[in-house]
C-alpha positions in Angstrom: 6.8 -270.2 170.4 6.2 -267.2 172.3 10.0 -266.1 172.1 10.0 -266.9 168.5 7.2 -264.5 168.0 8.5 -262.0 170.2 12.1 -261.8 168.6 11.0 -260.2 165.3 9.8 -257.0 166.9 12.1 -256.8 169.6 14.9 -256.6 167.1 13.2 -253.9 165.2 12.7 -252.0 168.5 16.2 -252.6 169.1 17.3 -251.1 165.8 15.1 -248.0 166.3 16.7 -247.4 169.6 20.3 -247.6 168.6 19.5 -245.2 165.7 17.3 -242.6 167.4 20.1 -242.8 170.4 23.2 -242.3 168.2 25.7 -239.6 168.6 24.6 -238.7 172.1 21.0 -238.2 171.3 20.4 -240.8 174.1 22.0 -238.9 176.8 21.0 -235.3 175.5 17.2 -236.3 175.1 16.8 -235.8 171.2 16.4 -239.7 171.1 13.5 -239.7 173.3 12.0 -236.5 171.5 13.0 -238.3 167.9 10.7 -241.7 169.3 7.7 -239.7 170.3 8.0 -237.8 167.2 7.7 -241.0 165.3 4.8 -242.0 167.5 2.8 -238.9 166.8 3.4 -239.4 162.8 2.2 -242.6 163.0 -0.9 -241.8 165.3 -1.5 -238.5 162.6 -1.5 -241.1 160.0 -4.1 -243.4 161.2 -6.3 -240.7 161.7 -5.7 -239.7 157.9 -6.6 -243.0 156.8 -9.8 -243.0 158.5 -11.0 -239.8 157.8 -9.8 -240.0 154.0 -11.8 -243.2 153.9 -14.8 -241.5 155.0 -14.2 -238.3 153.5 -12.8 -239.0 150.2 -12.7 -242.5 148.7 -16.1 -244.1 150.0 -18.3 -241.8 147.6 -18.4 -240.4 144.2 -15.7 -237.2 143.4 -18.5 -234.8 143.2 -19.9 -235.6 146.5 -16.3 -236.4 147.9 -15.3 -232.6 146.5 -18.5 -231.4 148.8 -17.3 -233.3 151.9 -13.7 -232.2 151.6 -15.1 -228.7 151.3 -17.3 -229.0 154.2 -14.1 -230.4 156.0 -12.2 -227.3 155.0 -15.1 -224.6 155.9 -15.9 -226.5 159.6 -12.1 -227.6 160.2 -9.5 -225.4 159.1 -11.2 -222.3 158.8 -11.6 -222.0 162.5 -8.0 -223.3 162.4 -6.8 -220.3 160.7 -8.3 -218.1 163.5 -7.0 -220.4 165.9 -3.2 -220.9 164.4 -2.0 -217.3 165.1 -3.2 -217.9 169.0 -1.6 -221.2 169.4 2.1 -220.5 169.0 1.8 -217.1 171.6 -0.2 -219.3 173.8 2.5 -221.9 174.0 5.1 -219.0 174.0 3.5 -217.9 177.5 3.9 -221.5 179.2 7.4 -222.7 178.5 7.7 -224.2 181.7 5.0 -226.8 180.8 6.0 -228.0 177.4 6.4 -231.6 178.4 2.6 -231.6 179.9 1.6 -229.6 176.4 2.9 -232.3 174.4 1.6 -234.9 176.5 -1.9 -232.9 176.6 -1.5 -232.9 172.5 -1.3 -236.9 172.5 -4.2 -237.3 175.2 -6.3 -234.9 173.5 -6.1 -236.7 170.0 -6.2 -240.2 171.9 -9.7 -239.3 173.2 -10.6 -237.5 170.0 -10.0 -240.6 168.1 -12.2 -242.5 170.1 -14.9 -240.0 169.4 -14.1 -240.2 165.8 -15.0 -243.7 166.0 -18.3 -243.7 166.5 -18.9 -241.2 163.6 -16.6 -242.1 160.7 -18.9 -245.2 160.0 -21.7 -242.7 158.8 -19.8 -239.7 158.1 -22.1 -237.4 160.5 -21.2 -233.8 161.0 -20.1 -234.5 164.8 -17.1 -236.0 162.7 -15.6 -232.4 161.8 -15.5 -230.9 165.6 -13.5 -234.0 166.6 -11.6 -233.2 163.3 -10.6 -229.7 164.2 -9.7 -230.8 167.7 -7.2 -233.4 166.1 -5.6 -230.7 163.9 -5.3 -228.2 166.8 -3.9 -231.1 169.1 -1.4 -231.6 166.2 -0.2 -228.5 165.3 0.0 -227.8 168.5 2.5 -230.5 169.4 4.4 -229.7 166.4 4.9 -226.0 167.4 6.4 -227.2 170.8 8.3 -229.9 169.5 10.2 -227.0 167.3 10.6 -225.1 170.4 12.0 -228.2 172.4 14.6 -229.5 169.7 17.3 -226.8 170.5 17.3 -227.7 173.9 18.0 -231.3 173.5 21.0 -231.0 171.0 24.0 -233.0 171.8 27.3 -231.7 172.0 28.5 -232.4 168.3 25.4 -232.3 166.3 24.4 -229.3 164.8 20.1 -227.9 164.8 19.7 -228.7 161.3 21.1 -232.3 161.8 18.8 -232.8 164.6 15.6 -231.3 163.0 16.5 -233.7 159.6 16.9 -236.8 161.9 13.5 -236.3 164.0 11.9 -235.4 160.6 13.2 -238.1 158.6 12.3 -240.5 161.6 8.7 -239.1 161.3 8.7 -239.8 157.9 9.6 -243.4 158.3 6.7 -244.0 160.8 4.3 -242.1 158.7 5.2 -244.5 155.5 5.0 -247.7 158.2 1.7 -246.9 159.6 0.0 -246.4 156.4 -0.4 -249.8 155.5 -1.1 -250.8 159.0 -3.9 -248.3 158.9 -5.1 -249.8 155.5 -5.2 -253.2 156.8 -6.9 -252.2 160.2 -9.2 -250.5 157.5 -10.4 -254.0 156.4 -11.9 -254.8 159.6 -14.0 -251.6 159.8 -13.6 -247.8 159.0 -13.4 -247.6 163.2 -10.4 -249.8 163.4 -7.4 -247.4 162.3 -9.1 -245.0 164.9 -8.7 -247.6 167.5 -5.1 -248.1 166.6 -4.6 -244.5 166.6 -5.9 -244.3 170.0 -3.4 -246.8 171.2 -0.3 -245.1 169.7 -1.6 -241.8 171.3 -1.6 -243.2 174.8 1.8 -244.5 174.2 3.0 -240.8 173.2 1.3 -239.7 176.3 3.5 -241.8 178.8 6.6 -240.9 176.5 6.3 -237.3 176.6 6.5 -237.2 180.3 10.0 -239.5 180.0 11.6 -236.4 178.0 14.4 -234.5 180.1 13.9 -231.6 182.2 15.4 -229.4 180.3 12.7 -229.2 178.4 10.3 -227.2 180.8 13.4 -224.9 181.4 12.9 -221.4 179.9 16.1 -219.8 181.8 17.1 -216.6 180.0 14.2 -216.7 177.4 12.4 -213.7 175.8 9.5 -213.5 173.2 10.8 -212.9 169.9 9.2 -210.4 167.3 9.0 -211.3 163.6 10.8 -207.8 162.8 14.1 -207.0 161.2 16.7 -205.1 163.8 17.0 -201.5 163.5 19.0 -200.4 160.5 18.1 -203.8 158.7 16.2 -203.8 155.3 12.7 -205.4 156.1 10.8 -207.3 153.1 8.1 -205.3 151.3 5.5 -207.3 153.1 6.8 -206.8 156.4 7.2 -203.0 156.0 3.7 -202.7 154.4 1.8 -204.7 157.1 -0.6 -203.1 159.4 0.8 -201.8 162.7 4.5 -201.7 161.4 5.1 -198.2 162.6 4.0 -198.9 165.9 6.1 -202.0 166.0 9.3 -200.5 164.9 8.9 -198.0 167.2 8.8 -200.0 170.3 10.7 -203.2 169.6 14.4 -203.5 170.9 16.8 -204.4 168.2 18.2 -207.5 169.8 14.5 -209.0 170.6 13.8 -209.3 166.4 14.6 -211.9 164.2 16.3 -210.4 161.4 15.8 -209.3 157.4 17.4 -212.8 156.6 14.9 -215.0 158.9 12.1 -212.5 157.7 12.7 -213.3 154.1 13.0 -216.9 154.9 9.8 -217.4 156.4 7.9 -215.7 153.3 10.0 -218.3 151.2 8.8 -221.2 153.5 5.4 -219.9 153.1 5.2 -220.0 149.7 6.7 -223.3 149.4 4.6 -224.8 152.1 1.3 -223.2 150.5 2.4 -224.9 147.4 2.4 -228.1 149.1 -1.3 -227.7 150.6 -2.2 -226.8 147.3 -0.9 -230.1 145.4 -2.5 -232.1 148.5 -6.0 -231.2 147.7 -6.0 -230.1 144.1 -4.1 -233.4 142.9 -6.3 -235.6 144.9 -9.1 -234.7 143.4 -7.8 -234.0 139.9 -6.1 -237.4 139.7 -9.4 -239.1 141.0 -11.4 -237.6 138.1 -8.7 -237.4 135.6 -6.3 -240.1 136.0 -2.7 -239.9 134.7 -2.4 -241.4 131.4 -1.8 -245.2 131.1 -2.8 -245.5 135.3 -5.9 -245.7 137.0 -7.1 -243.6 139.8 -5.5 -244.9 142.8 -2.3 -245.7 140.9 -2.0 -242.1 139.9 -2.7 -240.8 143.4 -0.1 -243.7 145.0 2.6 -242.5 142.5 2.1 -238.9 143.5 2.0 -239.7 147.3 4.9 -241.9 146.8 6.8 -238.8 144.6 5.9 -236.6 147.6 7.0 -238.5 150.3 10.5 -239.7 148.5 11.0 -235.9 147.8 10.7 -234.9 151.4 12.8 -237.8 152.5 15.6 -236.5 150.1 15.0 -233.1 151.0 15.8 -234.2 154.3 18.5 -236.1 154.1 20.1 -233.7 152.0 19.5 -230.9 154.7 21.7 -232.9 157.1 24.4 -233.6 154.7 24.7 -229.9 153.4 24.5 -228.8 157.1 22.7 -225.5 155.9 25.8 -224.2 154.5 24.8 -220.8 153.1 21.1 -221.0 154.0 19.7 -218.0 152.0 21.3 -219.8 149.0 19.8 -223.0 149.8 16.3 -221.4 150.2 16.5 -219.1 146.9 17.4 -222.4 145.1 14.4 -224.3 146.3 12.2 -221.3 145.5 13.2 -221.4 142.1 13.2 -225.0 141.6 9.4 -225.4 142.9 8.8 -222.2 140.5 10.0 -223.8 137.5 9.1 -227.3 138.1 5.5 -225.9 138.4 5.6 -223.6 135.1 6.9 -226.9 133.2 4.2 -229.0 134.4 1.5 -226.0 133.4 3.2 -226.0 130.1 3.4 -229.4 129.6 1.2 -231.8 131.9 2.4 -235.7 131.7 3.2 -238.1 134.3 6.6 -237.5 134.2 6.1 -233.3 135.3 3.2 -234.0 137.8 5.3 -236.7 139.7 8.4 -234.2 139.6 6.2 -231.2 141.2 5.4 -233.5 143.9 8.5 -234.7 144.3 9.9 -231.2 144.3 7.3 -229.9 146.6 8.2 -232.6 149.1 11.8 -232.0 148.7 12.0 -228.2 148.6 9.4 -228.1 151.6 12.0 -229.9 153.8 15.3 -228.1 152.7 13.7 -224.7 153.0 12.4 -225.6 156.8 15.8 -226.9 157.6 17.7 -223.9 156.5 15.1 -221.6 157.9 15.8 -223.2 161.2 19.6 -222.7 160.8 19.1 -219.2 159.9 16.8 -218.8 163.3 20.1 -220.4 165.1 22.6 -218.3 163.5 20.6 -214.8 163.6 18.6 -214.7 166.4 19.9 -214.4 170.1 19.5 -217.6 172.5 17.3 -215.6 174.5 14.5 -215.5 172.2 15.4 -218.5 170.0 12.7 -220.9 171.4 10.1 -218.3 170.8 11.2 -217.6 167.3 10.9 -221.4 166.5 7.3 -221.6 167.8 6.2 -218.6 165.8 7.8 -219.3 162.7 5.9 -223.0 162.7 2.7 -221.3 163.3 3.2 -219.3 160.2 4.3 -222.1 158.0 1.6 -224.2 159.1 -1.0 -221.4 158.2 0.3 -221.0 154.9 -0.4 -224.9 154.3 -3.7 -224.6 155.6 -4.3 -221.3 153.0 -2.9 -223.0 149.9 -5.0 -226.1 150.8 -7.9 -223.9 150.7 -7.3 -222.7 147.2 -6.7 -226.3 146.0 -10.2 -227.2 146.8 -12.0 -224.3 145.3 -10.0 -224.5 142.1 -11.8 -226.0 138.8 -10.2 -229.6 138.0 -8.3 -227.9 135.3 -4.7 -229.6 135.2 -2.7 -226.4 133.3 -4.9 -223.7 135.4 -3.9 -225.5 138.9 -0.5 -225.8 137.9 -0.5 -222.4 136.7 -2.0 -221.3 140.2 0.6 -223.4 142.0 3.2 -221.3 140.1 1.5 -218.1 140.8 1.8 -219.2 144.5 5.6 -219.9 144.6 6.1 -217.0 142.3 4.7 -214.5 144.9 7.1 -215.6 147.2 9.9 -215.4 144.8 9.0 -211.7 144.3 8.8 -211.0 147.9 11.6 -212.7 149.0 14.3 -213.8 146.6 16.1 -210.5 146.3 16.6 -210.0 149.9 17.7 -214.0 150.3 20.3 -213.1 147.3 21.5 -209.7 148.8 21.7 -211.2 152.3 23.8 -214.1 151.1 26.2 -211.7 149.3 26.8 -209.1 152.2 26.2 -211.7 155.1 24.2 -210.7 158.3 25.0 -207.2 159.9 24.9 -209.0 163.2 26.2 -212.4 163.2 25.5 -214.6 166.1 26.8 -218.1 165.4 26.3 -220.1 168.1 
């Protein structure tokens, strides 16, 4: 009987191992990083289920909106201040990346236990612990972005490797969601107990990554600026301190104009994603889609967003970022068109299309940005550029979410604001992306 019970999980484990270790990923260490990211994604989803049941689903809409606003104020507002510090701080400790990832796992495991005592009554002590979980999760993501280039198999590009890791995380998230819902039936604290167990496994797995993860040989810090003689985006040229940075930066330490424009575009798309996450959650709970109740409406949009993200990740691996500037410009235009259509004609098809487009565009834009960093940024500052770009796009998601929570629950207004967020990115970055695609980078550094 024991062998019979053990056989299906063992078969699933062997299948996961074959998939994550294919094409040389097992030998390079990318397979172990992929499995670690699956554990990270599953643990984050279990915590999300527990928090959502306490803050969002357990109370009426008006009170839920107040609780989420409090969550944003107490949790995400300090995170906006902390996020610019996390990337540079981790950038200064490249020799301790495995320890940093393990610390992120350990921190969330302990915070999950702390949350289990507060999640039942929704006390204020829940919010500082949730802030700690958020900071630890973003710190892990920043380090993971910097680690992937160190573990590339010989015949696997960075775009394909990132696609593989991201898709594995999405699958783990999808599998953990029903598990978390099932654990919640035993009590609101049970998903957090599950998260604790998952993160403890991740703690030990982080130290099994290859030693080259902690190697910083030849690395330097990158500056998010264009090289000498390269055209800069309007936003970069008019930011505070630009003249001082331009005077002291060496050309080879900069990320290039194409990467800067891609960062602006990614920030716009990620802001749209954060905005839709919060705005549609409340809008559909108060005003469900025609013919559906609130839970079905939320589930439909969530499935569309997850499916779009998976589709974008798969397309990114298939395209292998051929012409990344064109891909980013295309997804920016697609996201803008989808939100404008939804603002003009709000209905089931357009709302699900916006959610799917946001998920797909976010994935494709991020993979293309990674390809640009690999192509245009010198190897000695490439790891730093990945870490700093990840910090910027995470901050954009937070900013978009803040807009979504304070906006009145009016469908046309909300979709119009979403179109405005993407439109701002298109105005600032689209011309630069298309110009770069037509002329090519003035300093090609293909690796």
